[in-house]
C-alpha positions as CSV (number, residue, x, y, z in Angstrom):
1,M,12.8,37.2,-22.6
2,N,14.3,38.1,-25.9
3,I,17.9,38.8,-25.1
4,K,18.7,40.6,-28.4
5,L,15.6,42.9,-27.9
6,G,16.7,43.7,-24.3
7,R,20.2,44.6,-25.5
8,D,18.9,46.7,-28.4
9,R,16.7,48.7,-26.1
10,A,19.5,49.3,-23.6
11,K,21.7,50.5,-26.5
12,L,19.1,52.9,-27.7
13,S,18.5,54.3,-24.3
14,A,22.2,54.7,-23.5
15,E,22.8,56.4,-26.9
16,V,20.3,59.1,-25.8
17,T,21.3,59.5,-22.2
18,H,25.1,59.1,-22.5
19,N,25.9,59.7,-26.2
20,H,29.3,58.2,-25.8
21,P,30.7,54.8,-26.8
22,E,31.9,54.1,-23.2
23,G,28.4,54.9,-21.9
24,V,26.8,52.5,-24.3
25,K,29.4,49.9,-23.5
26,G,28.7,50.3,-19.7
27,A,24.9,50.1,-20.3
28,L,25.3,46.9,-22.3
29,A,27.6,45.4,-19.6
30,V,25.0,46.1,-16.9
31,T,22.2,44.8,-19.1
32,D,24.1,41.6,-19.8
33,A,24.7,41.1,-16.0
34,I,21.0,41.6,-15.4
35,I,19.9,39.3,-18.2
36,I,22.3,36.6,-17.0
37,S,21.1,37.0,-13.4
38,R,17.5,36.7,-14.5
39,F,18.3,33.7,-16.7
40,Y,20.1,31.8,-14.0
41,A,18.5,33.0,-10.8
42,G,15.1,34.1,-12.0
43,G,13.9,30.8,-13.6
44,Y,13.5,32.2,-17.1
45,G,13.7,30.1,-20.2
46,D,15.5,30.4,-23.4
47,D,14.5,32.8,-26.2
48,M,12.0,30.3,-27.4
49,G,10.2,30.2,-24.1
50,N,11.5,26.8,-23.2
51,P,12.2,26.4,-19.5
52,I,15.8,25.8,-18.6
53,N,16.1,23.0,-16.0
54,E,19.8,23.4,-15.1
55,R,20.5,26.2,-12.6
56,F,23.8,27.2,-11.2
57,T,24.6,28.0,-7.6
58,L,25.0,31.6,-6.7
59,E,28.8,31.4,-7.0
60,Q,28.7,29.6,-10.3
61,Y,26.5,32.1,-12.1
62,K,28.6,35.0,-10.6
63,I,31.5,33.3,-12.3
64,Q,29.4,33.3,-15.5
65,I,28.7,37.0,-15.2
66,K,32.3,37.9,-14.4
67,G,33.7,35.9,-17.4
68,H,31.1,37.3,-19.8
69,I,31.6,40.9,-18.8
70,E,35.4,40.6,-19.0
71,R,35.3,38.8,-22.4
72,E,32.5,40.8,-24.1
73,H,33.1,44.3,-22.7
74,G,36.7,44.3,-21.7
75,Y,36.2,45.3,-18.1
76,D,38.8,44.1,-15.6
77,L,36.8,42.6,-12.7
78,S,39.8,41.0,-11.0
79,K,40.1,43.7,-8.3
80,T,38.4,43.3,-4.9
81,L,36.5,46.0,-3.0
82,D,39.3,46.1,-0.5
83,G,41.7,46.8,-3.3
84,I,39.5,49.5,-4.9
85,R,38.6,51.5,-1.7
86,P,41.9,53.1,-0.8
87,T,42.3,55.0,-4.1
88,Y,38.7,55.2,-5.4
89,Q,37.4,58.7,-5.9
90,F,34.4,60.3,-7.5
91,N,34.4,59.6,-11.2
92,E,31.3,60.0,-13.4
93,S,32.8,57.9,-16.3
94,C,31.4,54.5,-17.1
95,Q,34.8,52.9,-17.2
96,D,35.5,54.0,-13.6
97,T,32.0,53.2,-12.3
98,V,30.5,50.2,-14.0
99,P,33.3,47.7,-13.2
100,Q,33.3,48.8,-9.6
101,A,29.5,48.5,-9.3
102,I,29.7,45.0,-10.8
103,I,32.4,44.0,-8.4
104,A,30.3,45.3,-5.5
105,F,27.6,42.9,-6.7
106,L,29.9,40.0,-7.3
107,E,31.2,40.2,-3.7
108,S,27.7,40.5,-2.2
109,K,25.7,37.8,-0.3
110,N,22.2,39.4,-0.6
111,F,20.5,42.6,-1.9
112,E,21.3,44.7,1.1
113,D,24.9,43.6,1.2
114,A,25.3,44.6,-2.5
115,I,24.1,48.1,-1.8
116,R,26.3,48.4,1.3
117,N,29.3,47.2,-0.8
118,A,28.6,49.9,-3.5
119,I,28.2,52.7,-0.9
120,S,31.4,51.6,0.9
121,L,33.4,52.6,-2.2
122,G,32.6,56.3,-1.9
123,G,32.7,58.3,-5.0
124,D,29.5,58.6,-7.1
125,N,27.4,56.6,-4.6
126,D,24.0,57.1,-6.1
127,T,25.2,55.8,-9.5
128,L,27.2,52.9,-8.0
129,A,24.3,51.8,-5.8
130,A,21.8,52.1,-8.7
131,I,23.9,49.9,-11.0
132,T,24.8,47.4,-8.3
133,G,21.2,47.4,-7.0
134,S,19.7,46.7,-10.5
135,I,21.9,43.6,-10.8
136,A,21.3,42.5,-7.2
137,E,17.5,42.8,-7.6
138,A,17.7,40.6,-10.6
139,T,19.6,38.1,-8.6
140,Y,18.2,38.2,-5.1
141,G,14.9,40.0,-5.5
142,L,14.0,42.8,-3.1
143,P,13.9,42.2,0.6
144,D,10.7,43.0,2.6
């Protein structure tokens, strides 16, 4: 998978559908989480097609995702779902949806758990579950 091409396509798509810098930033953060998940969990190789032999444990690559998203996109992923739930409300903005969706993934144990985590927050459930589910699918695959 060409990472740059994937990010470029995500940016183009977000510019049309969201037309806002925060929307593009959110789309790129989710794209990066998916690419990192596919790279570490999915057995992909580097951009040259060479297989990568070193694989991290689930918790190790979640740390990689969290650190990358915080560094590259400036999202605060230090909160927990239990810390978010009491005050979380419907909000359609990327800055109040994308980090929460990523946290729902980071706290998950499998695909179904990730979706349950996202729904448990309330708010814009379909968007939260779609974002969380896309990262979870890249990580865990889809259950039967």
